[in-house]
C-alpha positions in Angstrom: 0.0 0.0 0.0 2.8 2.4 0.9 4.6 1.7 -2.4 1.4 2.4 -4.3 0.9 5.7 -2.5 4.5 6.8 -3.1 4.2 5.9 -6.8 1.0 7.9 -7.0 2.6 10.9 -5.3 5.4 10.9 -7.9 2.7 11.4 -10.6 0.9 14.1 -8.7 4.2 15.9 -8.0 5.2 15.7 -11.7 1.9 17.1 -12.7 2.1 19.9 -10.2 5.6 20.9 -11.3 4.6 21.0 -15.0 1.3 22.9 -14.2 3.3 25.5 -12.2 5.9 25.9 -14.9 3.2 26.4 -17.6 1.2 28.8 -15.4 4.4 30.9 -14.8 5.3 30.7 -18.5 8.7 29.2 -17.7 10.6 27.4 -20.4 10.3 23.6 -20.5 14.0 23.2 -20.0 13.7 24.7 -16.5 13.4 21.9 -13.9 14.3 19.1 -16.3 16.7 17.6 -13.7 13.9 17.6 -11.1 11.5 15.9 -13.5 14.2 13.3 -14.4 14.8 12.7 -10.7 11.1 12.2 -10.0 10.9 9.8 -13.0 13.9 7.8 -11.6 12.1 7.5 -8.2 8.9 6.3 -9.9 10.9 3.6 -11.8 12.7 2.5 -8.6 9.4 2.2 -6.8 7.9 0.2 -9.6 11.0 -2.1 -9.5 10.6 -2.4 -5.8 7.1 -3.5 -6.2 8.1 -6.2 -8.6 10.9 -7.4 -6.3 8.5 -7.6 -3.4 6.1 -9.7 -5.4 9.0 -12.0 -6.5 10.0 -12.5 -2.9 6.4 -13.3 -1.8 6.2 -15.9 -4.5 9.5 -17.5 -3.4 8.3 -17.5 0.2 5.0 -19.1 -0.9 7.0 -21.8 -2.8 9.2 -22.4 0.2 6.3 -22.7 2.6 4.5 -25.1 0.3 7.6 -27.3 0.0 7.8 -27.4 3.8 4.1 -28.3 4.1 3.1 -25.0 5.7 -0.3 -23.4 5.0 0.5 -19.8 4.1 -2.3 -17.5 3.1 -0.5 -14.1 3.1 2.3 -14.8 0.6 2.0 -15.1 -3.1 -0.8 -13.8 -5.3 -3.7 -14.3 -2.8 -6.0 -11.9 -1.1 -3.9 -9.9 1.4 -7.0 -8.8 3.2 -7.6 -12.2 4.7 -8.0 -11.6 8.5 -6.8 -15.1 9.4 -3.2 -15.6 10.6 -0.7 -16.2 7.8 0.8 -19.4 9.2 -1.4 -22.2 10.5 1.3 -24.8 10.9 
């Protein structure tokens, strides 16, 4: 959830910077390094989300191999109120 919120903030920040630049009639070149930095952060957050999903899938496979009933890893509903481990 926090990764999603941070990713969304990158988009809102980018839009706000561009809107402010246009409103002030400032050349597009101004702030290009800031926009590039925000873009880099967004790419890193997206990569982090993918890595997190990969680790969850590995944990799910490990748990299954060990005979554990794991509901909170992998591609299942994360809103399940039951405990993750039942074994």
